[in-house]
C-alpha positions, 0 to 999 in steps of 0.5 A: 793859685786864685785863677783857677778856684772860679767854678769854670775850672777844676783842677786836674793835677799839681806839682811843686812846679806847677799845675794843671786845670781843665777850663770848661768855658773854652773846653781846653787843658791849661798847664801852667808850668813854671810861669809858663800858661799854655791852652790845649784842646784835648788833642793837642794835650795828648800830641804835647803829653807823647812829645815830652814822653819822648825826649831822650833822657838818657842819651841826653845824660851819657852826651857830654857836650853842652848842647845836651844840657836842655832840648827844644820843647814845642808844640805844633800851635806854639802854645809852649816853646821852652828851651828845657833841663834834664830836670825840667823835662822829668818835672814838666813829665810828670805834671802832663803824666799826672794830668792825662791820669787824671782824665783818664781815670775820670773818663773811666769813673763816668762810664762805671757810672753811665753803666749802672744807671742803666 
């Protein structure tokens, strides 16, 4: 993970299958998932996170047809386009949800600290 050790990048969340970091130079969230690297502005990241969370995994599990074994996950700006299995979708969800949690927690802490300084 030498790519994110630079002082302009801050690791946000890491799992077994990938990691995310915030790049201060480009003001973006970078997702590295199973050797696929994609960069998002915060608004685009939240749209992508919601899209992945909206995948109906239970329906995929109960559907016995071959077409339900994987699903194409794409972003609007084509930063990410992969055919993911059910397990990969769950792993990507974990990474994206952990990243969003970290961003939310950081934002809340900044608001609390700013309130105490005033």
